[in-house]
N, C-alpha and C positions, 0 to 999 in steps of 0.2 A: 291938353296940351302936355309934353312931357314935364313931368316934376324935377324940382331940383333935386330931390334924392336920385331918381334914374338917370339922369343927366350925369351926375357925378358919378357914378357906376360906370356910364359908357366912356366917361373920361378916362376912368382908371384903366379899363380895361384897353384903350387905346396907347395910353403911355406906358403900361407895361407889358403890353402884348398878350393878353391873359384871356381865355377864351370866357364870353360872356356868362353862359352857365355855371362855369366853376364859380367865378366871382360873386352870382347870384346865390349860389348855395353856401358859399361861404358865409354870407350876410346871413342867411336864413339859419345856419348852426350858430352864429355868434348870439342870433336874437333868441333862439332854443336856450342856449346855455345861460343867457342873462335872466329869461323868466325863471328858470328851473333855482336860479341862484336866489332871486326876489321875492318868487312868489309858489312855485311850485316845488314838487321833490323830487329826487334823482332818479325814480321809478317811473316817474311821468311817461307816456308818450306823446310829446309836443309836435305839431306841425304848424309852420307859418306860411301866412298867405299875405303875398305882397302884389298889391296893385300897382302896375306899372305906367299907368296916366296918372293916379292921384298920388302913388307914394304911399298911401296908408298902408298900415301895417296890423294884421289880425292873428292873434293866438289862438290855437285850436287845441282841445284837450281831447285825444282821440282814446276810444275806450271800444272793446270788442264785446260783442253781446254772446254770453254764453249761459248754459244751464244755471250753474251755479257759482258765484263769486268767490275765486280764491285771492284775487290781489284787487283790491278796491281802487286803487290807481289807474288800472289799466283795464279794467272790466265791468260789466254790468249784464243784469238780468234781463229776459225779454221783458218784462212788468215794467222795469224801469226805463227802456229802450221806447215803449211807447210815447212815452213823453215827447219823443224827438223824431220817433219813424212812424206812419201809420200802419205798416205790417213790419215789425223785424221780425228777424229769422236769425236763430244761432248761427254765428261766424260774420255776421254783419260788422261794419264799423260805425261808430256814431262820432260826429265832430261835434265837440261842444265849444263855442265861444267863450273863452275865458279873458278876452282882452282886457286888462285895467285901463280904467279912464285915464287919457293923457298918455298912454303908455308909447306913442310914438317918440316922444323927445326923451321919456326916461329909457327906453330901449336902444336908442341911437347913444345916449350917453354910458351905459351899461356896456354894450356891446362895442364900444368902439375899440378898445386894448384888443379883446378877443379877435375883431376882424382885423386890425392890422396885423396880428400875429399870423392869422389865417393866411391872410393874403402874403405875407413874406414867404411863407410855407410852399404856397401855391405858385408863386415865383419861382422859389428856388427848383421845385419840383420839375417844371416847364424849362428853366434853364438846363436841367439835367436831362431832360428827355430829348433836349434841342442838340446838345454837345456831346453826347455819350458817343454817338456813332462819328465824331468828326475829329477824334485824336490822330495825331500825325498829319496833320491837315494845314495848309498854308490858307490865313483867314487875313481878308479885307478889313481894316479897321480905323477907327475915327478916336482921335484923343479928345476925351471927355473935359478933363481938368487935370490940372500938376498939382499936387500937394506936398512941398515937400520934396522927398525922395520918390514918392510914390506918384505913377501917372496911372489916372483911370481911363480905360480903354471901353469906348462903346462898340459892341458887337450884337448888331440886329436888336436893340433896345435893352440887351442885357449888358450890364456893366461888370468888367473884370480891373484887377491891379495888375501893372506890370511892376513888379518889386525893382529895386534900384539894381539887385546881381544879375537880373535879366535884362538890363539894357545896356547897348551899346554905350562903353566908356566916350565920353566927349560929346554923344549925341543930344541935342536939344529939342524938348517937345513942347507943344502949344496948342491950346484950345483950339479944335476943327482941324488938326494936321492929319492928313491921311497916311498910314503907313501899312507895312503886311507885318504881319506876326505868325508866329509857328504855336500851334494848339499842342502841346507836349501830352497831358493828359489832363483827365476830368475825374478828380476824385471827391467821394463823400465825407463830409466832415460833421462834427457836431452842431455846429452852426449852418451847415447846409452844404451843396457841392461848390466847389471851388474849381476854377479853370486855371491850369498852370500855363500859361501864356511867355514867350521868351522872344527875344530879339538876338539873344546870343548863342542859341543852339546851333550847332554844327549841321543839322537838318533844314534849317532854315534856308542855308546856302543851295543845300541839295533843291528843294522846293522851290526856288526862284530860279535856279538853272533848269529844272523841266518845263517852266515856263517860257522860257527864254528859246529854249533849244529843242527843235523837234525831234531831233535824232536820239535824245535822252529819252522823251516820252514814248516813241517808236520802240523803244529798246534795241535800237542799232548801237547806242553808246551807252555804256554801264559806269556808273560812279562807284569806283571799288573803295576808295575810302577818304575822308576829309579829315583836316586838322585845321584849327581857327584860334587864331587869338584875336576876339571881336573889337572893331574898331581900327586894327592894324594890318593883319594880315592873313590871308587863306591860303593853306594848298589842298589842291583836288586832285586825285588819281582816278585816272579814267582810261576804260581798254575799248574797244570796239570790237562786236560779234560780227561784224560784216568786214571783210578783208579792203572793201573798197571805199571803206569810210575812214578818212584821219579822226581819230577821235581828239586831239587836240584844236585840230583846225574847225572842226565841226562846234567845237565848245567855244573858241576865243572868237569866230566869226570875221568877216570881212573887215579889215580894219581894227579888230578887236571889239566889234559895235556889241557885239552878245553879251560878252563878261563885263563891257563897261556898262551895260544897262544894270546889271546886278551891283557891280560896284557902287553906282549911283544910290541904288536901293538901299545900300549898307552904309551909307555916309561916306564914301571914300575908301572902304576897306579894300585893298589891292587884292586880287586873285589871282595865283598861279595855278596853273594847269600843266599837270606832268603826267606823263606815260605809265600807266602799271605795267610791272612785270613779276611773272611766277617766282623767278629766280631774285632770292631776296638782295643779295649785294648789287645788280643790276638795276632793283627797285630802291635800293637804300642810295644809289649813285643818282638817280633821278630825283630822289626826294631832297636832296642835298643841293641841286644845283640852284644856281648858276656855277656853284664850286666846283673845279675839276679835282677829281678825287684820284690820288695816286693807289693807295691799296685802302682794303677793308680788312680787319679780322674780326670775323663774325662768329660769336658763341650763341649759337640759337637755343641751346636749352637754358643760358642763363640769360635770354633775353638784351644782349649787351653788344655792342659793335665797338671797335676801336677803328677810328676812320684817320688814315695818314694822307695829310695834304702837304702840299710845298708852302713856304712861307707867304708866297704872293697871294695864295689860294685860301689861307687859313680866316682873313676875314670876311670874305665870301660865304665860306662854310658856316661860321659862327652868325652872321648876321647883324643887322642893328639889334644891338639890345639882347641878343639870343635868338632872334626870331626865328632864323632859318632853322636851326640846329634844333629848337622846341619844337618846331612844326613837322621837321623830318622825324623826330624823335613819336611824336603822337601819330605821325603817318603809319610809321613802321614798327609801331608799338615795341621801340629799343630804346633803352639806354644808350647813348650816343656820346664816345671821348674823342674830341678832336685833337690829334697829335702829330708832331712833325715828322716828315716821310723820310729825314735821316734817319729815324730811330726803327724802322722797320725791322721786326726781329726774324731771322731766318727762318725759324721753324714755324713762324706763323705763316710766311710764303708757301712753304712747303706743305703745310695743312691746308691751305687754301687750295693749292694747286690740285692736290689729291681730291679734295671735296667737288672741285669741278670738273675731275676726269671721271669720276662716279656716276654725277649726274649729266655726263655729256652735255655740259654747256658748251655755248658758244666759244667761251674763252676757255680753252683748254690749258690746263697746269703742266708743271714737269712730273713725268711719268717715274722718274724715278731719283732719288735723292741725290746721287752725285753728279747728275745732270746741271741743278742748280748749283752745285759746290764748285763745278768745273767754272761755269761761267762767273760765279763769285771771285773765284780766284783769279780771273785775268786782272791784268794790271790797269786800275785806275776806276774800275768796275765798281759802282755803289749798288746798295739793296735796292734804290728806287728805279735804277735802270734795270737791274733783274726783275723786279714785278712787272715793268713795262713791257720787258720783252715778253715775258710768261703771259701776259696779255695777249701779246700778237702770235702766241702758240710758237715763239722761238726759246727752247728749252734746253738745246743742247749746242756746245760749241761749233756741232759739225754742222748745223743749220745756219751757223753764222758765217760759213766759208764761202765765200765769192759777194757779198753784198759790201756795198760801198759804203762811205758817211752819208752819202743822199738819201740812200735807201734805207739806213737807220733814222734818218731824220723825217722820214715820210710817215714812218709809225706813230700812232699816236699817243701825244705825251712825252716824247723825246725829242728834245730840240738839237739844232745843227752842232749846238758844243758837244751834247750827249752821243751824238751819231760819229762825230769825230773821234770821241773819245772809245768809244767801240772799235771802230774800224782801226784805230794805231794798237788797239790791244790784240785786234784779232793778226795784225803783220806780225807778233811776236810769236804766234801759234806757230809751232813746226807742224 
């Protein structure tokens, strides 16, 4: 029949997910240390015998047979060894039973703290070995308990702490709740390995999308950038490596079901999927959607952008509590200033036009300074209208000849009233 001692060891192995041989060796090492402290010396070679059926413990002093004894605690002569072995030879080992009377109880008490310490070390090492190769992964987790602002997470019988600053604001946790977390890193500390887990990391969204969207996992759709305000809103820039695949449609899914699954996992966090562009102005326009942008004055070296919008688009560009502009700033890695379209500087328009021309971008800019000046000098023409005409590659008065108010109104961003103003201005040109 199995002893209570061995039963306790087996239970410990199951609860802590520790290898049985590691636990047994830890117990033996603790007993050896306790014996040396109470009865032996530091130099003695001690072995521990553990009967798994009865739970009895035996202590053996191990000595080596030598020709001449130099270390008394570790060696004995052939003559001395004959007391224990029939035909001892040099190099043999002699095991002497030195178990003190009633040592089972004494050993348990003396070794208790050492055993606890060694088992904690073994548990930490097992945790490190288990998770060191799982960094940057999405893990299924179970909430073990909640203490104050700290949430204790159960990961395959290993408990990790989800600190307050890595929790989604407003999210409620309770024991037994199943959640998904992102394992950022595994680090070694003086108190053992520590799992850095998060519910707010931008890559948590990426990993969730990889689960929901086969095109991302297959490499047909790439996630180029993610910006996130945990619990509120997230913007994701995607691009397709296959011209036949619509990256936004693939991510959103039919009736938005794919992105909705991610939103549900993140406690209602809104997910905006936008098209990634190599050209920075086009990318910034997409990042600031749903606002319609009139003009962008971009300073790449200074990592700053002045974005000009009409008054009705300003609230959309900024967003609720500044969410839209903050996310766009993170996504494009630019400092963004939202300004009024009526304040667009003429030199900024010219500079942007020259940059577009050099880059051979779809939105061609004025080729010569005087072209912008000519249009600018037309009666009633504002800088806002000039910028919109330049966006349609209309950069000179000659290009405007023959166009009607209806033609001008069909240009993106130009209203019927603006179209009428341009048409009236062109009537006065000889």
